[in-house]
N, C-alpha and C positions, 0 to 999 in steps of 0.2 A: 765420152758415150760411145757404148755399140752402135752398131747400125741395125737397122732392122732385122736381117737376118740373124746377127748374132742375137739379139734378144728374143727373138722368139724360141731360138735352139736352148738360151740360157732358161728361158721358163717355163719349156717341155722338161728338160733335167729337174728343175727345181719342184715344179710337180709332180715327178715320179718319186725322189726323194721325201716328197710331203706325203704321198701317198703310204709308202713306207711306214714314214715316223708315225704318222697319225695310227696306222693300225698297230703298231707295237706300242703305242706312247712312249716312243723314246726321241724327246726333242733334242738330246745333244747328237743324234745321227743328224739333223738338218741343221746342228750348227756347227759340226765339223763341217759340214759338205761345202757350206759356203763361206769360210773363213779367207779363201785364198783368192775371192771377188773384191773387185772395187764397191766400195759400200753403197755408192750412188747406183748401180749396177742392178747389185744385189737386190736392195729394197724394192725396186721399181721390179723387177723379174719375181722377187716373191709374194708382192702385193698381187699379182697376177695370177700367179699360179695359185693361192689362198684361193680368189674369185672363182678359178678355173673347177678346182678342185668342190667346191661348194655346189656348183652346177650340178657334178655326180652325185654327191650326197643327197641334194632334193628330191633327186630321182631314185636311188638305190637305196638308201639308208635315211630317212628322214628322222628316223630316234636318234641320230648320233649328234644332232646339229648343237646342242647345248655344250658336249664336250668340245666338239670342233672350234666354236668360238672362245673356250675357256684354252684349248689349246693356241691359239692364235694371240689371245691374250700375255699367253706366257713365252712368246715369241717375240711380242713387243718388249718385254719386259729384258728381254736378251741383246735387244736393237739388231733384230731379224727383219723386221719388218716394220712402217710407219705407226705411229701410236694411234690414227685415224682408221685401221684396218679392221679391228672389231668393229665399232659401230657401221662401218660401211657394211660388213658381212650382214649386221643385224637389218638393216636396212633391205639389203637384198633377199633375205629371208621373208620379212615379212611383205614385201611386195610379191612373194610366190606364193603365200601360204593363204587360206579361205579366212574370216573372219575368228572362226569357232577356235582354229591352232594359232592364230595371233594371238586370241586370248591367253591360251595356253602358255605359250611363246614369252608374251611379255611380263609371267610371273619371273622368270629367271633375269630379265633387265630389271625388274623392281629389287629383285634378290641382291643384285650387284651393284647396288646405289654406291656402295663403300668404294669399291672398285674405280668406278667413274669419278670418285671425286680426287682420286688420288691426282698428285702432282704430274705425273706423265701424261695421263689421259686428260685431264680436265680441260686444261687450256686449248689443245689439238681438237677433241673430241665435243666439248657444248657445244658449238652450233651445228655437228653431225647430227647428235641427239635431239635438238631441238627440231630439226628438221624431219627425223625421223617420226617424231611423238606428231607432228603437224601433219603429216602424210597421212598417220593412224585416223586422226580425228577428222580428216576430211572425209575417208572412206565409211565412216562410223555415223551411225542415226542418233540426234543427241535423243529423242523417244524411246528407239529402242533398244539400244546398246548405253543407256544410261550410265550402270554400272564401270564397263568398260572405260567410257569418256572419264569416269570420275578417277578411275587406277591412273591414268596419264597424265592427269593433271595434278593427283597427289604426287607421283612420282618426280615430274618437272618441279614442284614445291619442294622434294625434299633433297633433288638433286643442286638447284641452284641455289645459292646464300641468300637471307633475304634482303641485302642489300642490293643485289642483284637490278637495276633500274629498267631491263627491260622487260619484269615482270611486275614490276608496281605501276595502279594507277597513281602516276604522281601529282598529275593536276585536278584528283578528284574529277573525272569526266563519268558520265553517265551512257549508257546502252540506248542510246533513244532509235535504234533501229530495230527493239524488240516491241512492236507494236501488235495490239491485242483487236482482231476484229471480230466485231457482232453486229447482231441485227435479228430481224425476224418480223413476225405479223402482230400487230400491235392490238387487233381483234380477239387474238385467241390465247388462253390459258394452259398452265399444265394439266388442269384438272379436264380439260375438252379433249385432250390427247392422249389419255393414258387408261390404261383399265382399272374398273372400279377395286378389283383387289390389292392395287398396290398404290391404292390413295388412302389416306389417314381420313377416318368420318368425319364429317362436316361440323359435330357438334365438337369435339377436339381442336380441329385445327382454325385456330386463330387467325392465321394469315393467309391472305389468296395471294400468290406469285403473281403480279398481273405485267402487263409491258414495261410500265413505268419505273418498278421497284429493279424489274431484270436489266432496263437502261441505267439507272443509277448505279447499279452494281458491278458492271463493268466496265463503266465510263473512270471507276477509280482504280484502274490500272495504268491511266495514264498520269495518274498522280506518283504512283508509286515508281515507273519507271524514271518520272522526272521532278524529284520533289521540288525544285525548284521554282516552278508554276505556284506553288502554293505560296510563295511571297507576294503576290501577286492579289491585292484585292477582291479583285471581282473573282480570281480562280479560288482563293482562299475561302470564300463563302458560297460557292458552289461544291467544293471539298467537305465542308462543315456540314451544307445539308445533305448529300449522297452519304457522309458515314454515318448520319443521325440516322437515315433509314434502313442500310445495310445492318448500323448493331442493333437497332431498335428488333428487327426481323431474325435475329440470330439470338435476341434475347427472348424473346416470344415463340420461337421454334424451336423447342428444346426437342434433343436427341433422344432423350428417356422414353417417349410415346413411339420413337419407331424403333426401338430396341425392343419393346414390349408387342410391336405386331409382327416385326421379326419374329418373336418367340410364340406366338399365336400360330403363325405361318407353319412352323415348324414342328408344331402340334401334330398338324394335317398331314404332313409327309413323313414316310416310312424313314425308318433312321437306320444306316448303315454306321454303325460307333466308331471305329477306328479311320473310315474316309472321312466322315462328317467331321471328326473333332479335328482331324488335321487340315481339313480346308475352313474350319472356323478359326482357327490360330492362325493361319496364314494370314499375311498383311501385304496389299499391293500398294505402290506406287507410281506416280503418275508423273512424269518431267512436267506435260503440258494438261490444263484442262481444256476440253472443249465448249464452247460460247452458244450451243443450242439453246434457245428459250426453252424448249420442253423440255431438259435437263437439269434445270435451275433447283428446281424443288428435290430431286433426287441429291443432287451434289450439297445441297445444304443440309441431305441427313449423314454427310458423308465425316466423318470426325476429322480424318485428313485433310478434307477439303476446306472445312472449316480454322484448321490450322494454320494452313498455308495463309489464308488470307487474313489472319489476327496476326500472325508473326509480320507481315506485311503492314501490318498498321505501326506494328513496334519498330520495327527498323527506321520507317517515315518519322514516327516521332523523335526518336534518336537521332538522327540527321538534323533534324529543325532544329532541336536545343542546344545539340553539341557545337563547340568552337573548330572550325574548319579553316586551314590557313589559306583555303582558294577562295573563300565566300567574299562576294561584295560587303562592301558597308551596310547597304541597304536590304542585304539578305538578313533579316535580323526581325524575330517575331516581338509583339508589342507584350505588355502586361497581361491583356484580356485572352489575347490570344495562347500564352502560355497558360494561364490558368484553364484553360479549355483542355489543351496537352493532355494537362497532369491530372483531370479529370479522364478523358477518355483514356488515357493510359491505365486507371486503377480500373475502368468499367473492362478493358480488353482483357487484362488479366485474370479478371474475375469470369469473364466468361471462357477462357482458356482452361480455369482449373475446373470449368463444370463438364467439359466434354469427357466424355467417357473414350477408351481406358485409363485410369490413375491419371485423368487431369491434372491435380495439385504438383505431384512429382511433373508432368509435362511443364506446368508453369514455372516452377522454380528452375527446373534447367533451362529454361527460354530467358530468366531473369540473369541466371549467372552466366549464361554467353554474351548477353549483351554489355554486362559490366566488364565481362574480358575485353570486349571488342573497344570499349571507350580505351584502355590501355594502347591496341595497336593506333586508335585514332590519333593519341598522344604522342607516338613514335612517329607518324608521319606528320604530324604537323612540325616534330623537331627537324624535317629534313630525313626522314629514313637512316639515322645513324648504323653504321657497321656491326653487328653482335660481336664481342670478342670474349671468350673465355676468362672468367678470372684469374689471375696467376696465381698458382699455389704459395701456400706462407713458405718464406725462407726458412722459420726457424718452427722443428715440429720437435715437440716435447711427447713423452711416452703417458698414456693416461694414469701409469702407476704412480710415475713422477708428480704429475699435478693432484694427484689423491694424498701422498705424502708430504704434499704442500712444500715441495722442492723444486725449482726451476733451474734446469740446467742453463750455464751461463755458456752464449755464443763466444764464438771466436772474434777478437777484436777484427780481422782482416775479412771477415764473413760481412760484418756491420760496416766496416769502411767500403766494401766493395757495393753495399746495398744502397747506401748514401751516394755513392757516387755515379750509379747508374739512376739516379734520382736528380743528377747533377745537385747534391746537396754536400753538405761536409759534416762531419761527426767530431765532436769536439770532446767527449767520453762523459760529458754530464748532459742531462735532460735539460736544463734551463738554458744552459751556455750554447746546446746546439741549438737551441729555439730563437734564441739571440742572434746567433750567428749566419741562421737561416733566413732570416726577416728580411733581408735586403741585398741584393747582389754585391752591391759596392757599401761596406761597411762604413768604410771613412764617410762617403755622403750619408750616411742614415746618422753618424756621430753628428754631423754639424746641423741636421735638421734642428729647425726652432722649436719642436713641441719637446726636446730631450732639454731644453737649458730653461729649468725652470728649480725653484725650491719651495716648498711649503712654508707657511706661516704656521707659529708655534701652535696659534690656538686650533686651526683646520687640523692640523697630525694629533693632538693631543685629545678630541674630543671623545669621550667613551672612554677614558684610560682613566678606569677606578677598580679598585678593590681585586677581586677573583681575576675579572676581564682581562686586566692589566697584566699580571701574572702568567696568564694562559697565553698570551699572544708575545710576552717580552721574549721569546728565545728567537721568532721569527724576526722580531722590528726594534727588536731593543737596539741594536747596534745602529740603525737609521736614527732611532730617536736621540743617541750620542751624539750622532754627528752632527744633527740640526741642533741641537742644545750648545754643542761647541761652536756653531755658527750664529745663533743668534743671541746665546745668553752665556756668553764663557766666564762670566765671573764665578758661577755656579761650582764651577769645579776649583775648589780651593784644596791645597794641603792641609791634611789633618790628622792626627792620632789615630780616629776611630775608622776602622776599615770598612769599608763596604760590605753587609751581609748578604744580602742576596739582588741580582738586579732586576728583579719588578719591585723588589719593595723599595728600592732608590729610586724607581722611575715614578712610582705612586705618589713620593715625596716631592719630586721635581715637580708633577703636575699640580700639586698643592699649591707651592712656592709660585711657579706661574702665576696661577689664576689669581692668585693674590697680589704678584706686580701688576699684572694687566690692569685690575682693577686701581690699583692706586697710579699707575701710569694714566689710565685713564683721568683719575680724580685732577691728576700734577697738570695735564693738557690741559683741562679747562681752565684751572687757575692761570696758567701762562699765559692762555690768549687775550683772558681778560686783563691781566696788567702788561701783555705786550710782549714777553720775553722769549727768549729763544733758547732750544735746546739741541742746535746743531751741534756743539763743541761736544756733548759726553755720547752722541751717536758718532761721531767721527774714532773718539778716542775708544768706543767698545769697539767699530770695525777693525783699528788697530791690534789692538786685542786679538780680536779671532784670528787673523791670520799671523801673529807670534807665536801664538800659544797652540794652535791646532793640533800639530805633532806633536807636541809633547803629550797632550791631554787623550791623544789615540794610543798613544805606547802604556799611559799610566790605566787607562782603562783596560785593556787586553792583560797588563800583570793583575791587575785586582780582579778580572774575572777569571784567572789562571788559578789566583788563590783562591779564590771562593769555590771555584768547582773541585778544588784539591781538598779543600775542608769538608766538602759534602760526601766525597768518595772515602769507604774504610780500607784501613791498609789491608793490602792484598798483592799480587804479584805484580810487577813492571808490564808494559805494553800492549798489549792487547788486550788481556784481561780487563786493566783498568779502563780501558775505554770502553768495554762492552758493561762494566758495571756502570759507567756514568751515562752512557747512553738509556740503559734500562731505567735509570731514576728519572731522567731528565724528558726523554721524548718516547718511551714505548705509553702503550695505551695500558690502561687497567681492564679485566675483564669486567667490571659494571661499567666504566663509560665504552665499550665495546658492544655489550646488551643495548644499553640504552639507546646509541647511536644507531644498531641496526634497525632498532624498530621504528625509526622517524625518517630513516631513507627510505623514502618512495619509488624516489628516481634512482636507482641504483647504479641503474648502466650509464647512467650522462656523469656519474662522478668517476664509475671503472674505466669509461673512453679517457676521461681528463688523467687519470694515474697511469694511463699508460697501456691497460689492457687490449689485447687485440680483439675482433668479433669472435673469431673461434672460442678464444679462451671465455668472452661473456657467454657465450652459446654453452661452453662446458659447469659454469655455476648454475647454469639455467635449468640442465638436464640433470645434475648431480644432487641439486636441493628442491624442497617440494615447495617451500613459501618464500617470499621477497625479503622476509627476516634472515632465513637463512641464508640466502644467495651472499644477502648484504655483509652480512658477519664472515662469512665463509670470505669473501674477497678482502675486506679490511684486513683479515688475520694473517691472509696469505703476502697482501702488501706492506703490513710490521714486519715480519719475518726475514722478507727477501729482499725489500727495496733498501738502499745503504741510506739513503735520503729520507727516508721514512720517520716522520715524528706527529705528535699530535699538534705543534704550531706550525706544521706545512699542511698537514690534513685540514685542519681549520681556515689557513691561506686560500685552500685550493677549493672550498665549499663556499667560503665568502664571496669568490669570484664567480662562483656557479648561482651566486642567489639563494644558497641553502640557508636561509636564517634559523629556520625552526632548529634543523639539524646542528646548526653552531651553538646555539642556545643550550641544546641537551647536552653535548658534548663538556661544555665551561662549566654547568652545573655536576655534572655527576662527577664522581670521585673514584 
């Protein structure tokens, strides 16, 4: 580190070069001059040079301050000065300017929020920016500089992420220091203090603004600033009584009569057309209302004042009825209290709708804002998790390809990488991939007791008859054959009559099994009566099962291959034969497609189960006008593109989703 004399000389040199570089907007000149200096000495001297130059600009050229800060930001990106320097310069600028000029300069800070959120500046400058904003807020008046204070708070909300805990009221504390002081002479009323011209006629004024109503009205502010007092029984009775008086005053003291009197008073005044119309349209906002008793009647005639009070009621009611993480168990309203809150909420919305101008529209806006507030309350109850942008989909398909009904196949390498990023395995088949990823340890999953079972013939064959059996045979036929081989292998006998169709064969087996079960039941009854035993036939049957299982499966596969070949007409070999067989056995007919689409009320659920992603489901919604057309389009694309698409697999999927009506429609349609 250089000594004090050397540092001052270096600072002066940097200041001269900085003045020339800024005047000519040539940052390369400044960068080339500082290359040969030690980085630590260079940044320290350059920081001080920037602050010294700023003092000159504040006096001589105040209009160039924004350009000067931009010049400093670019110097930070080239690592010539420390990253905190732009915010330090802004703090010096705000300290030297008046409040009016600070308000104009703050526009530059607001517009550069994306710059401050860059990785280079955010970590280094967030504390300096927060300190700078707090210094400004301390100089401002909350009643006179309301807009500027709001701009500063909005900037901080944009700059810091939602999950920044320093800006969150984590434990739901209330600002108990916000006291509302009121008082006055209980013997006087507003009518005794105002001119007769400003008072409504006595026959029209149905409400007398006395000291009792005045005290009840302003005492409600204690409940608004600390809602937890409403859970106290005595305090609750006080709140109900005072709220009833105030809302009754709002109900009986209409604003229409005041508007009418204003129009009468305006008739007596000379009209300056442009100026008067501009003044009437201008709306004034007050951050804090006065609590003098003599002003209460005029305040009740102000639409903004009424809206402010009624919205306070709605915010309080929402807190009392919402689930808040940090509420105590005793802080819960009873059923009669909830009924009162519900009735009073309806009354408040009614009063809001009656307040001119645009009362109904204003009430709907308030209702929408409070509804949105419920989502923030839920987010807060969940611990304020950090918001993250959803990852873009890996597979992007052009709209034209989707319209043509063709989906571009993704490279296998991309699919494997996507699964690896999620710590999963891709096995090339949807069902196999799902099974493989059910448990991290597949061997342990295979040893679970839930997998060691075999259904009985009675439970498995229930409902297998006629057309229903023919439809599901393709998906479940091989399971039925294996079960038959295990439970009743004597049905598989060599014969000269080949099996025609597997569904027909299974239907015949169901009938024979039904007869056999009935006969066995009768035999067991007779055997129990005579004291006989059937242990030997059972053991013999089990031995036959073990010996014949492998040969039976081979015979069945051969018979199925022969049956499939008989059903396919003569054509070319290879892929053409597969396509013809698939089109006859598994493809859906137009009649079946139309019938099924008309019954798919929850087609989105089926689409997600078939593997369609949210963006693809959204495409079906935008491209088709009705749910029937969307379901039909989705099913047609699935049958065209998916290699495993078949009527049997579709039935199996819909049965798992409990779409009974749609399954019956597909089975009966031809």
